[in-house]
VOLUM-933295 format. One line per field, with one value per atom (N, C-alpha, C, CB): residue in one letter; residue number from 1; chain; x, y, z; atom name. Coordinates in Angstrom, 3 decimals. Atoms other than C-alpha are relative to their C-alpha. Glycine has a CB too. Layout:
% VOLUM-933295
rest = (A,...) .
nr = (NUM,...) .
kette = (A,...) .
xx = (X,...) .
yy = (Y,...) .
zz = (Z,...) .
atom = (CA,...) .
***
This chain:
% VOLUM-933295
rest = (X,X,X,X,X,X,X,X,X,X,X,X,X,X,X,X,X,X,X,X,X,X,X,X,X,X,X,X,X,X,X,X,X,X,X,X,X,X,X,X,X,X,X,X,X,X,X,X,X,X,X,X,X,X,X,X,X,X,X,X,X,X,X,X,X,X,X,X,X,X,X,X,X,X,X,X,X,X,X,X,X,X,X,X,X,X,X,X,X,X,X,X,X,X,X,X,X,X,X,X,X,X,X,X,X,X,X,X,X,X,X,X,X,X,X,X,X,X,X,X,X,X,X,X,X,X,X,X,X,X,X,X,X,X,X,X,X,X,X,X,X,X,X,X,X,X,X,X,X,X,X,X,X,X,X,X,X,X,X,X,X,X,X,X,X,X,X,X,X,X,X,X,X,X,X,X,X,X,X,X,X,X,X,X,X,X,X,X,X,X,X,X,X,X,X,X,X,X,X,X,X,X,X,X,X,X,X,X,X,X,X,X,X,X,X,X,X,X,X,X,X,X,X,X,X,X,X,X,X,X,X,X,X,X,X,X,X,X,X,X,X,X,X,X,X,X,X,X,X,X,X,X,X,X,X,X,X,X,X,X,X,X,X,X,X,X,X,X,X,X,X,X,X,X,X,X,X,X,X,X,X,X,X,X,X,X,X,X,X,X,X,X,X,X,X,X,X,X,X,X,X,X,X,X,X,X,X,X,X,X,X,X,X,X,X,X,X,X,X,X,X,X,X,X,X,X,X,X,X,X,X,X,X,X,X,X,X,X,X,X,X,X,X,X,X,X,X,X,X,X,X,X,X,X,X,X,X,X,X,X,X,X,X,X,X,X,X,X,X,X,X,X,X,X,X,X,X,X,X,X,X,X,X,X,X,X,X,X,X,X,X,X,X,X,X,X,X,X,X,X,X,X,X,X,X,X,X,X,X,X,X,X) .
nr = (1,1,1,1,2,2,2,2,3,3,3,3,4,4,4,4,5,5,5,5,6,6,6,6,7,7,7,7,8,8,8,8,9,9,9,9,10,10,10,10,11,11,11,11,12,12,12,12,13,13,13,13,14,14,14,14,15,15,15,15,16,16,16,16,17,17,17,17,18,18,18,18,19,19,19,19,20,20,20,20,21,21,21,21,22,22,22,22,23,23,23,23,24,24,24,24,25,25,25,25,26,26,26,26,27,27,27,27,28,28,28,28,29,29,29,29,30,30,30,30,31,31,31,31,32,32,32,32,33,33,33,33,34,34,34,34,35,35,35,35,36,36,36,36,37,37,37,37,38,38,38,38,39,39,39,39,40,40,40,40,41,41,41,41,42,42,42,42,43,43,43,43,44,44,44,44,45,45,45,45,46,46,46,46,47,47,47,47,48,48,48,48,49,49,49,49,50,50,50,50,51,51,51,51,52,52,52,52,53,53,53,53,54,54,54,54,55,55,55,55,56,56,56,56,57,57,57,57,58,58,58,58,59,59,59,59,60,60,60,60,61,61,61,61,62,62,62,62,63,63,63,63,64,64,64,64,65,65,65,65,66,66,66,66,67,67,67,67,68,68,68,68,69,69,69,69,70,70,70,70,71,71,71,71,72,72,72,72,73,73,73,73,74,74,74,74,75,75,75,75,76,76,76,76,77,77,77,77,78,78,78,78,79,79,79,79,80,80,80,80,81,81,81,81,82,82,82,82,83,83,83,83,84,84,84,84,85,85,85,85,86,86,86,86,87,87,87,87,88,88,88,88,89,89,89,89,90,90,90,90,91,91,91,91,92,92,92,92,93,93,93,93,94,94,94,94,95,95,95,95,96,96,96,96,97,97,97,97,98,98,98,98,99,99,99,99,100,100,100,100,101,101,101,101,102,102,102,102,103,103,103,103) .
kette = (A,A,A,A,A,A,A,A,A,A,A,A,A,A,A,A,A,A,A,A,A,A,A,A,A,A,A,A,A,A,A,A,A,A,A,A,A,A,A,A,A,A,A,A,A,A,A,A,A,A,A,A,A,A,A,A,A,A,A,A,A,A,A,A,A,A,A,A,A,A,A,A,A,A,A,A,A,A,A,A,A,A,A,A,A,A,A,A,A,A,A,A,A,A,A,A,A,A,A,A,A,A,A,A,A,A,A,A,A,A,A,A,A,A,A,A,A,A,A,A,A,A,A,A,A,A,A,A,A,A,A,A,A,A,A,A,A,A,A,A,A,A,A,A,A,A,A,A,A,A,A,A,A,A,A,A,A,A,A,A,A,A,A,A,A,A,A,A,A,A,A,A,A,A,A,A,A,A,A,A,A,A,A,A,A,A,A,A,A,A,A,A,A,A,A,A,A,A,A,A,A,A,A,A,A,A,A,A,A,A,A,A,A,A,A,A,A,A,A,A,A,A,A,A,A,A,A,A,A,A,A,A,A,A,A,A,A,A,A,A,A,A,A,A,A,A,A,A,A,A,A,A,A,A,A,A,A,A,A,A,A,A,A,A,A,A,A,A,A,A,A,A,A,A,A,A,A,A,A,A,A,A,A,A,A,A,A,A,A,A,A,A,A,A,A,A,A,A,A,A,A,A,A,A,A,A,A,A,A,A,A,A,A,A,A,A,A,A,A,A,A,A,A,A,A,A,A,A,A,A,A,A,A,A,A,A,A,A,A,A,A,A,A,A,A,A,A,A,A,A,A,A,A,A,A,A,A,A,A,A,A,A,A,A,A,A,A,A,A,A,A,A,A,A,A,A,A,A,A,A,A,A,A,A,A,A,A,A,A,A,A,A,A,A,A,A,A,A,A,A,A,A,A,A,A,A,A,A,A,A,A,A) .
xx = (0.640,-1.952,-0.723,0.454,1.498,-3.129,-1.585,1.037,1.270,-4.510,-1.249,0.675,1.075,-6.111,-0.812,0.401,1.101,-8.255,-0.223,0.324,-0.120,-8.543,0.191,-0.724,-0.116,-7.044,1.215,0.830,-0.166,-5.125,1.716,-0.664,-1.918,-0.640,0.228,0.937,-0.045,-1.533,0.498,0.082,0.288,-1.611,0.720,-1.385,-1.892,1.803,1.198,0.928,-0.829,3.386,-1.019,1.504,0.413,0.334,0.233,-1.223,-0.455,0.615,1.165,0.462,-1.086,3.934,0.247,0.693,0.029,3.531,-0.518,-0.604,0.547,1.165,0.287,0.194,-0.957,3.463,1.115,0.525,-0.939,6.277,-0.406,0.322,0.817,3.666,-0.597,-1.356,-0.031,2.732,1.554,-0.791,-0.867,6.098,0.306,0.947,-0.752,7.348,-0.367,-1.313,1.213,4.889,0.091,-1.302,0.140,5.424,1.473,-0.307,-1.241,7.683,1.130,-0.767,-1.057,11.048,1.033,1.689,-0.729,13.620,1.317,-0.377,-1.682,17.309,-0.456,1.119,0.975,15.191,-0.197,-1.503,0.159,14.863,-1.998,1.473,2.267,10.383,-0.251,-0.889,0.468,11.012,-0.988,1.226,1.173,8.642,1.145,-2.861,-0.549,10.783,-0.633,-0.364,0.558,8.693,-0.008,-1.054,-0.542,9.382,0.840,-0.013,-0.663,12.332,0.846,0.319,-0.333,12.657,-0.420,-0.529,1.787,10.043,0.289,-2.144,-0.079,10.576,-0.632,0.421,0.583,7.360,-1.072,0.401,0.236,5.069,-0.794,-0.970,0.772,2.985,-1.016,0.989,1.437,-0.699,-0.635,-0.706,0.687,-2.830,-1.106,-0.092,1.068,-5.531,-0.566,-0.027,-0.434,-5.532,0.047,1.390,-0.502,-4.531,-1.526,0.689,0.951,-7.152,0.332,-0.817,-0.619,-6.953,0.134,-0.741,-0.197,-5.093,-1.290,1.497,0.593,-8.071,-0.814,0.093,1.037,-10.813,-1.302,0.775,1.005,-14.212,-0.385,-2.439,0.004,-14.191,-1.110,1.574,0.736,-16.393,0.502,-0.540,-0.348,-16.258,-0.749,0.036,0.894,-17.465,-1.106,0.535,0.482,-19.472,-0.282,-1.652,0.362,-19.282,-1.901,1.876,1.206,-22.378,-0.839,-0.321,0.284,-22.534,-0.460,1.651,-0.346,-22.025,-0.777,1.699,1.117,-25.083,-1.021,0.098,1.773,-28.944,-0.064,-2.001,1.398,-31.519,0.924,-3.087,0.692,-31.783,1.310,-1.109,-0.893,-28.639,1.025,0.208,-0.709,-25.993,1.062,0.588,-0.310,-24.101,2.069,-1.032,-1.274,-21.008,0.202,-0.097,0.084,-19.874,0.877,1.253,-0.916,-18.090,0.665,-0.011,-1.457,-14.179,0.681,0.822,-1.001,-11.098,0.634,0.755,-0.173,-9.401,1.448,-0.788,-0.232,-5.757,1.689,-0.533,-1.461,-2.921,0.232,1.448,-0.193,-2.049,0.356,1.075,-1.092,-1.109,1.600,-0.170,-1.850,2.338,-0.181,1.445,-0.336,3.122,-0.589,0.944,0.563,1.333,-0.550,0.889,1.450,-1.964,-0.551,-0.398,0.826,-4.326,-0.791,-0.209,0.606,-6.744,0.483,0.007,-0.373,-6.297,0.197,-0.887,0.455,-5.633,-1.061,0.762,1.332,-8.432,-0.065,-1.079,0.215,-9.150,-1.717,0.916,1.669,-13.126,0.277,-1.343,0.027,-13.350,-1.186,-1.283,1.354,-14.957,-1.406,0.146,1.973,-18.920,-0.419,-1.216,0.576,-21.544,-0.541,-1.220,0.699,-23.131,1.435,-1.049,-0.764,-19.954,0.611,-0.847,0.009,-18.594,1.736,-0.481,-1.372,-14.470,-0.039,0.888,-0.157,-15.147,-0.131,-0.397,0.289,-15.337,0.885,-0.510) .
yy = (0.066,13.967,-1.341,0.117,1.141,11.274,0.951,-1.868,-1.112,14.280,1.453,0.566,-0.365,15.508,-0.576,-0.215,1.080,12.912,-0.408,-1.259,0.082,12.539,-1.770,0.856,1.552,8.840,0.092,-0.245,0.423,7.450,0.345,-1.795,0.747,6.920,-1.003,-0.349,1.197,3.416,-0.578,0.103,-0.017,4.146,0.801,0.428,-1.372,6.122,-0.726,1.223,-0.081,3.729,-0.404,-1.164,-0.040,3.415,1.596,-0.570,-1.100,7.015,0.183,0.447,-0.212,6.975,-0.383,-0.952,0.645,4.559,0.489,-0.790,-1.072,6.465,2.126,-0.102,-1.005,9.740,0.010,0.586,0.483,7.693,0.197,-1.232,0.429,6.650,1.341,-1.329,-1.108,10.322,0.486,1.054,-0.664,11.640,-0.636,-0.050,1.353,8.507,1.265,-2.215,-0.663,10.586,1.139,-0.159,-1.072,14.137,0.701,0.196,-0.640,16.195,0.697,1.521,-0.366,16.842,1.084,-2.510,-1.239,19.505,-0.195,1.282,0.298,17.567,-0.322,-1.004,0.882,15.650,0.956,-0.862,-1.369,19.016,-0.442,0.918,-0.031,18.706,-1.609,1.615,1.324,14.750,-0.307,-1.254,0.056,12.699,-1.945,-0.101,1.088,9.723,-1.218,-0.228,0.786,7.180,-0.937,0.724,-0.279,7.668,-0.181,0.922,0.251,7.067,-1.218,0.862,1.636,4.031,-0.619,-0.685,1.009,2.126,0.216,0.977,-0.536,3.775,0.371,-0.458,-0.202,4.117,1.248,-0.534,-1.606,7.244,-0.589,1.531,1.081,6.484,1.392,-0.497,0.000,6.694,0.989,-1.889,-0.846,9.650,-0.193,1.153,0.407,7.960,-0.602,-0.646,1.031,5.675,0.940,-0.935,-1.339,9.161,0.141,1.875,-1.069,9.661,0.525,-0.481,-1.082,11.493,-1.079,1.458,1.373,9.658,-0.054,0.045,0.195,8.759,0.145,0.640,-0.502,9.937,-1.275,0.014,1.376,7.579,-0.915,1.079,1.057,4.355,-1.212,-0.689,1.797,1.602,-1.093,-0.347,0.855,-1.812,-1.035,-0.050,1.046,-4.664,-0.870,-0.507,0.850,-7.348,-1.391,0.716,0.670,-10.424,-1.010,-1.441,-0.245,-11.702,-1.169,0.132,1.322,-15.310,0.847,-1.262,-0.877,-12.635,1.362,0.487,-0.646,-11.066,-0.286,1.198,0.473,-11.332,1.166,0.375,-0.480,-9.970,1.795,0.253,-1.461,-6.864,0.814,-0.631,-0.548,-6.239,1.057,-0.707,-0.963,-3.375,-0.336,0.537,0.636,-4.219,0.578,-0.177,-0.957,-2.274,1.113,0.981,-0.072,-1.640,1.535,-1.772,-0.907,2.252,-0.766,1.295,0.608,2.309,1.439,-1.903,-0.796,4.350,-0.172,-0.015,-0.307,5.020,-0.130,0.737,-0.428,4.274,-0.003,-0.313,0.134,3.631,-1.232,-0.280,1.389,1.526,-1.199,0.151,0.786,-1.699,-0.285,-0.015,-0.504,-2.961,0.189,-1.518,0.278,-2.726,-0.843,-0.151,1.665,-4.641,-0.553,-1.110,-0.045,-5.075,0.892,-0.347,-0.598,-4.164,0.368,0.014,0.177,-2.800,0.977,-1.343,-0.854,-0.269,-0.153,0.953,-0.301,-0.402,1.124,-0.104,-0.373,0.297,-0.324,-0.477,0.387,0.201,-0.102,0.407,-0.036,-1.008,-0.696,-1.273,-0.421,0.401,-1.580,2.398,0.307,-1.793,0.309,0.206,-0.266,-2.131,-0.827,0.058,1.784,-3.620,-0.846,-0.028,0.749,-5.361,-0.931,1.139,1.243,-7.394,-0.646,-0.936,-0.779,-5.997,-0.484,2.722,0.551,-7.396,-1.007,-0.251,0.970,-10.612,-0.450,-0.457,-0.322,-9.221,0.046,0.945) .
zz = (0.498,-6.328,0.971,-1.280,-0.393,-3.844,1.223,1.447,-0.440,-1.747,-0.538,0.807,1.655,-4.341,-0.079,-1.432,-0.202,-4.282,1.392,-0.759,-0.682,-1.268,0.307,0.335,0.814,-1.409,1.621,-2.444,-1.331,1.893,-0.403,0.518,0.286,1.906,-0.453,1.105,1.652,0.557,-0.331,-1.092,1.792,-2.664,-0.596,-0.554,0.580,-2.973,-0.321,1.603,1.934,-5.370,-0.582,-0.638,0.942,-7.514,-0.594,0.176,0.419,-7.068,-1.369,1.200,-0.165,-7.875,-1.982,1.439,0.631,-10.495,-1.830,0.834,0.125,-12.127,-1.306,1.491,0.895,-12.837,-1.006,0.683,1.066,-14.309,-1.096,-0.006,1.456,-17.108,-0.307,0.126,0.766,-17.779,-0.385,0.769,0.059,-17.150,-1.546,1.243,1.615,-19.974,-0.951,-0.668,0.877,-22.233,-0.048,0.367,-0.118,-21.739,-0.835,1.494,1.066,-23.977,1.152,-1.310,-2.149,-21.247,-1.359,1.507,0.512,-22.816,0.189,0.641,0.408,-22.898,-0.919,0.659,1.382,-25.953,-0.554,0.160,0.129,-26.984,-0.565,-1.403,0.270,-26.686,-0.581,-1.970,0.644,-27.764,1.091,-0.278,-1.399,-25.728,0.275,-0.720,-0.338,-23.722,-1.227,1.647,0.357,-24.305,-2.046,0.601,1.330,-28.498,0.046,-0.587,0.510,-28.284,0.246,-0.076,-0.321,-26.224,-0.870,1.174,1.008,-28.151,-1.437,0.260,1.394,-31.482,-1.071,-0.428,-0.280,-31.405,0.442,0.219,-0.947,-31.095,1.005,-0.829,-1.277,-27.788,-0.251,2.127,0.407,-27.820,1.439,-0.181,-1.104,-25.793,0.357,-0.187,-0.033,-26.065,1.209,-0.875,-1.288,-22.568,0.770,0.048,-1.124,-20.472,0.657,-0.947,-1.538,-17.175,0.914,0.878,-0.737,-14.517,0.883,0.416,-0.922,-11.396,0.896,1.079,-1.094,-8.432,-0.899,1.252,1.013,-11.322,0.319,-1.899,-0.923,-10.563,-1.976,1.367,1.151,-13.299,0.266,-0.117,0.261,-13.936,-0.016,-1.134,-0.159,-13.162,-0.944,1.185,0.022,-14.817,0.710,-0.176,-1.425,-13.651,-0.759,0.969,1.315,-15.426,0.713,-0.603,0.051,-15.806,0.872,-1.441,-0.754,-13.929,1.545,0.087,-1.505,-10.773,0.220,0.066,-0.410,-10.920,-0.663,0.022,1.001,-11.468,-1.268,1.339,1.721,-14.642,-0.030,0.759,-1.031,-12.338,0.581,1.717,0.084,-11.342,-0.956,0.247,0.483,-11.817,-1.186,1.102,0.395,-14.666,0.121,-1.162,-0.127,-13.391,1.422,-1.409,-1.964,-9.808,-0.409,1.448,0.231,-8.904,0.519,0.349,-0.686,-8.135,-0.597,-0.750,0.212,-8.422,-1.096,0.867,0.489,-11.019,0.789,-0.433,-0.430,-9.948,-0.999,1.206,1.168,-13.208,-1.206,1.019,1.194,-16.114,0.400,-1.046,0.250,-16.707,0.071,-0.732,1.201,-17.625,-1.462,-0.149,1.040,-21.049,-0.468,-0.078,0.735,-23.464,0.695,-0.439,-0.244,-21.303,-0.039,0.900,-0.640,-21.406,0.875,-0.209,-0.831,-19.453,1.360,0.031,-0.311,-16.183,1.938,-0.740,-0.922,-12.329,0.897,0.150,-0.586,-10.201,1.142,-0.549,-0.654,-7.177,0.656,0.392,-0.519,-5.589,1.630,-1.258,-1.902,-1.749,0.642,0.417,-0.766,0.742,0.101,0.877,-0.485,0.678,0.573,-1.050,-0.925,2.581,-0.703,1.184,0.876,-0.132,-0.805,-1.068,0.035,-0.429,-1.330,0.544,1.997,-4.202,0.224,-0.470,0.473,-3.034,-0.591,0.867,0.493,-4.181,-1.213,0.491,1.238,-7.283,-0.881,-0.053) .
atom = (N,CA,C,CB,N,CA,C,CB,N,CA,C,CB,N,CA,C,CB,N,CA,C,CB,N,CA,C,CB,N,CA,C,CB,N,CA,C,CB,N,CA,C,CB,N,CA,C,CB,N,CA,C,CB,N,CA,C,CB,N,CA,C,CB,N,CA,C,CB,N,CA,C,CB,N,CA,C,CB,N,CA,C,CB,N,CA,C,CB,N,CA,C,CB,N,CA,C,CB,N,CA,C,CB,N,CA,C,CB,N,CA,C,CB,N,CA,C,CB,N,CA,C,CB,N,CA,C,CB,N,CA,C,CB,N,CA,C,CB,N,CA,C,CB,N,CA,C,CB,N,CA,C,CB,N,CA,C,CB,N,CA,C,CB,N,CA,C,CB,N,CA,C,CB,N,CA,C,CB,N,CA,C,CB,N,CA,C,CB,N,CA,C,CB,N,CA,C,CB,N,CA,C,CB,N,CA,C,CB,N,CA,C,CB,N,CA,C,CB,N,CA,C,CB,N,CA,C,CB,N,CA,C,CB,N,CA,C,CB,N,CA,C,CB,N,CA,C,CB,N,CA,C,CB,N,CA,C,CB,N,CA,C,CB,N,CA,C,CB,N,CA,C,CB,N,CA,C,CB,N,CA,C,CB,N,CA,C,CB,N,CA,C,CB,N,CA,C,CB,N,CA,C,CB,N,CA,C,CB,N,CA,C,CB,N,CA,C,CB,N,CA,C,CB,N,CA,C,CB,N,CA,C,CB,N,CA,C,CB,N,CA,C,CB,N,CA,C,CB,N,CA,C,CB,N,CA,C,CB,N,CA,C,CB,N,CA,C,CB,N,CA,C,CB,N,CA,C,CB,N,CA,C,CB,N,CA,C,CB,N,CA,C,CB,N,CA,C,CB,N,CA,C,CB,N,CA,C,CB,N,CA,C,CB,N,CA,C,CB,N,CA,C,CB,N,CA,C,CB,N,CA,C,CB,N,CA,C,CB,N,CA,C,CB,N,CA,C,CB,N,CA,C,CB,N,CA,C,CB,N,CA,C,CB,N,CA,C,CB,N,CA,C,CB,N,CA,C,CB,N,CA,C,CB,N,CA,C,CB,N,CA,C,CB,N,CA,C,CB,N,CA,C,CB,N,CA,C,CB,N,CA,C,CB) .
***
């Protein structure tokens, strides 16, 4: 996954977590094509939040951190999913000359 999206090995933990998240929502032969997440949680797994690891993502910039003509979002890289029960995603904001790191 890392080599496909040209990310360094420093992100191997994020790639592993995302792979496990997807595997737990995929049909499995030993479960007679059941989905592990459905069996563990006793509710249907949701597929509407799935995204491709390393795809382009955009992070919202709070109004107090931008001027009227500044962009409302910053381009990032999608890395994975937050812990169960938490909304949101794990993203990486690469260092830029504008100093976006503090957002």
